N, C-alpha and C positions, 0 to 999 in steps of 0.2 A: 614576551607573550603577545600574541596577536589575535585579534578577532577578525572575522571576515569583513570585507569592506562594506557589504550590505548591512551587516550588523552595526558597524560603526556609524553609518549614516543614520540608521534608525535610532541608535542609542543617544546620539548627540542631543536630540530634542526631548528625550524622556527622562526627566530628573525627579520631579515631584509627583507623587501619587498617594492616594489612599483615602482613608475614611476615619470617621470618629465613631466610637461605639460604646455601648453600655449594655451588658448582656445578662440574661437571667432566663433560663429556659428549661424545658422538660428534658434534662440531660439523660435521665435514666432510660427514657424511651429511645433516645438517640444511641446510647451505648448498646442497648439490646439489638437495635436495628443493625448496627455495624457488626457486632459480634455474630449475629445470626447470618448476616450476609457473608462474613468471612468463612463461617463454617459450612453453610450450605453453598455459599460462594458462587454458585454456577447460574444463578438466576439473573437473567437480563431484565432490567426494569422496563415496564411498558410505557413509562412516562417519556414523553418527547423532550428533547433538549430545548433549552431556551433559544429563541431565534435572535440572532444579533441584529440590531437595528442598522439601517442604512440611512444616514441623514445627509442633507445637501448643504453646501456652502455656508459661510457666515462672514461677519465683519473681519477685516484684517487683524484687528486686535485680538481675535480669538484663534489665530492660526496655530499658535503653540498648543493650545488646548485641543484644537481639532486633531493635530498630529497625535497627541496622546490618546485621544478618544477613539480614533479609527485604527491606528496601526498597533498591532500587538507589541507590547512593551517588553523588551528583553532587559536583563539585568545590566547595570552600568558597566561600561567597558573598562573602568578602572578596577584594579584588584579588589575583590570582595572578601569579607571575613567569613568565608564559608566554613572555616574551621581548619585545624591542623589535620594532616593525613591521619585517618583513623586506624584502629588496630585490626580492622577486617582485612584478611588476606585476599588480595586480588589475584594471587597466583601469577601466571605468566603475563598478566596485564598490569602488574604493579607499576610499570613505567608511566601509566596514565595518572598516577598520583602526582605527577609533575604539575597537573592542572588543578589539583585538589583545592588549594587555598583560594582560588578565584572562580571555581565552578559551582554554580548554584544547584547542580545536579549531583554533587558529591555524596550527600547523604542518601539520595535515591540509589546511586550505584553501590554504595556500601550495603544497603539492604538487599539489592539484587545479587551481589556477589556472596553475601552471607548465606543466602538460601539457594545458591546454584541456579539462579534465575537468569542465566547468561548463555548465549549461544556462540561458541567460538566459530569463526569463519576462516580466518587465516588464508585468504586468497588474494593474489596480487595481479596487477596489470602493469606492464612495462612498455614504454615507448621512448626510444632514444635515451636521453639523459634522465628520464623521469620514471619513478616507480611509486605506485600507491598500493598499500596493503590494507584491506578491510579486515581488521583483527577480530572484532566481536560485535554482537548486537544484543539488545534486550528489547522486549516489546510487551505491550498489552493492547487492548482494543482501542486505546486512546492515543498511544504514542509509540514511536520507535526511537531508541537511543543507539547510536553507532559510534564505534571507536576505530580510528584509522591512523596509519603511519605513512608519511610521505618521505621519500628519499630522492636526492639528486646526485649526479655524478660530480667528480672533482672539477673544480673550476666554476661551480655554481653554488649559490646559497638560496634557500627558500625564503622568499619575501612574504608569501602568504598562500593560502589555499583560495584560489579565485572563486571557486564554487564547489559545493558538495551537495549533491541531491540524490534522491532515490525515485526510481520509476517503478510503478506497478505494471509488470509486463502483461497482466491480464487485461488491463484497460488501455495501456499505451500512454498513460498520463503520469506526470511527475506528482508525487505526493507533496503536501504542503509543508514547507520547511519552517521551523521555529528558530533557525540560526545555528551557528557553530562557534566554538572557541578553540584555541590551540596554542601551542608554544613549542619552541625548539628544545631539543634534547639537552639535558644538563646532567646526565648520569656520571660524567667524569668530573663534575664540579665547574666545568666551563661550558659555555653555550656553544653547541654544535649546530651551526646553521644549515647543515646539509640534511638534518633529520628533524622532522616536525611531527608532533603528536596532536591529533585533533579529536574533538567530540562534537557530534552533530545530533540534532533532535528533529524528528519528523512528527507532525500532528496527523492523527488518523480520525476519520469520521466513523464512529462505531455503528451508525445506522446503515453503513454500506458493508458489503462482504469483506471479511478479514483478508488482507493481501497475503499471498503465498510466494509466488515467483517474483523476485525483485531484482532490480539492477541499480547498483550504486555507481554514480557517475561523478568524476572529479576532474578538476583542472588546477594544476599547480602553477603559481607565479614565482619566478626566480629572477635573480640578478647575478651578474658576474661577481666572483669573489672579490670582496673589498668595497663593492659599491654600496653596501648597507651600513658602512661605518658611521655615517652621520645622517640618519633619516630625518632629523629635526629640520634640516635645511630644505627638506622637500624631496620629491622623487621625480627624476626625469623619466617621463613615460617611455622614452626610447630605450632606457636601460632595463626595462622589465620584459622578460621573456615568458611565454606561456606554453605549457605542455599541450599536446593533443588531448582530447577527452579520454580519460582513463576509466574504463568500465569493468565492474566486477559483478557477475550474476550470482545469485544465491537464493536458496529457498528458506523462508522463515519457518522456524520450528513450530509445529502446531501446538506445542505445549503452552505457547503464549496466549492461545484462545481460552485456556481453561479457567483462569481467574477473571471473572467478569466484574464490571463496575458495581460497587455498592452505592446505593443512593439513599440518602437520608434527607428529611425535610424538617430542619430545626424550627423554622418559623419564629426566629428570635427577632424581636423588634428593638430598635435603638435609634438614637438621634445622631445625625451626621450633618454638620453645618446647619443645624437648626431644622433639618428636614427629617421626617420620620421615615425610616427605611427598615427593611426586613431581610435577615439572612434566610432566604427562602429555601435554598437547596444546596447540598454539598454532595459532590460525586467523588468517590475514592476508589482508585485502582492501584495496582502495584507501582506504577510510575507517575501517577498524577493525582493531585487533589485539586478539584475545581470548586470554587465558591461562587454562588450567584446571589447578588444583593439587588433588591428592587426598591423603588420608591413606594411606600405603603399606600398613600392616598392618591387615587387616580388624577384628581384635579392638579396635583403638584408635579405630575410628569411633564415637565417642560425641558426645552433644551438647556436653559440656564441652570436648572436644578440638577440635571444629569451631569453637566459639566462640573458643577461645584462639588458634588459628592465624589466624582471620579478623581479629582485632583486634591481631595481634602487631606489625604494622609500620605505617609511614606514609611520606609522601614518595615514593610510588610513581611511577615513570616508566619509559619505555623510551628508551634512548639509541640513536639510529639514525645510522650513518655512511654517507654517500653521496658521490658525486662533487661534490655541491653543498655539502658541509660536514657538520657534526654538528648534529643537532637533538634536542631532548628532547620526547618525546611523552607528554603528561600523561595520568594515569588519569582517565577520565570517569565510570566507574560500576563497581560490583562487587556481587556477591550470593553467597549461600551455595548450596551444592549438597548432595546427599545425603552425599557422602563428602569434601567439602572446600569449595572456593570457586572462583569465577571472577573475573577482573578484565578490564575493557575499557579500551582506550587509543585515542588517535588513531593514524593510520597515514600513512606516506609510501611505501607499496608502489610507487607509480608512479615514484618516484625510484630504484628498484632498489637497496635498501640493501645495502652490503657487509657490514655487521655490525649486529646488534640485541642489546642487553643490557638486561635488566630490572634496575633499580636499586632496592634496598630500603633504607630507613632503619629501624633498630630501636633501642630503648632510649633512655635520656635520661642527661644528665650524663656521668659517667665510663663508663657502660655503653653510650653511644651508638656506633653503628657503621653503616657503609654497606656493603652487600653487593651484589655484581654477579653476576647469574645469566645466563650467555650463552644466547641463543636462536639467534642466527646469528653464530658467531665470524668 
């Protein structure tokens, strides 16, 4: 299994994250707000999104924390316990369950497939020894998740997908990528290095017009057969070949605009590293749950405090209970804001969750503890 090189570079620095919590809030109002939002569903909130802070330089000792604070944090490149392949039938896309055990979007995709919230694309681009097929996409006003297959001719093996990006043809600009994961085909029980399955995520800004005409743009990196036998010894750059840019144009299904983001404001206060913080806002859409936590008292909004609460915890997830069972939605990214931080998770909004709880792990050894912060009791 391989992550993109861009991901690996970012992932290497982002190990510890999170926060400490103690929660007790008006959950009934939150529940009603979410349920009303799911049923009426189509109301766009007038509330503006929190603005991310932009802070400048610090001492060298804070470099690791700086990287964590500024760069969106993706899940660790080592295999994650996202869970065994679920019972949801992914139809012609079952092959992507190859990625299930280490894909933090697995539960989100389960929910999307369960409710037919998927757009098959099945379009390919070919150049020489290289082929890319954009198999399917799903989207909401916050994200696009896309599934693709790469193939190379005899004599080549896929080293990685050098890049996978999507351009909004209406603006001519590439949309913001949250990274990608992938792995070689194992349908025969053996690893077939000529076939590679990938999953990418694009972040959307819902304050801007919903994109319609898109162009997926890929580049495959390959090596001659046999050259990948012992990558632990390193890679000779001269051994890596690159495909031309492989582009697939498609129109995003307008159905993805239908379910708009539900916004609730729990205003749950708790302590994190001795600092009073507030779970101020939670945004929930079919593919994303975003939590915003801010420092409660304005005089305490300092660089040091922001840094401390940002890296305070780890093992972040949201536990969602639905009529289909209990699932754990992994944290997919996080970043700092002017007065705190935000975390992004997968979502199963389409399953109409009965409860949502943010689970935080803090401390080590005798000081280790798990804290539950109710979002939707």
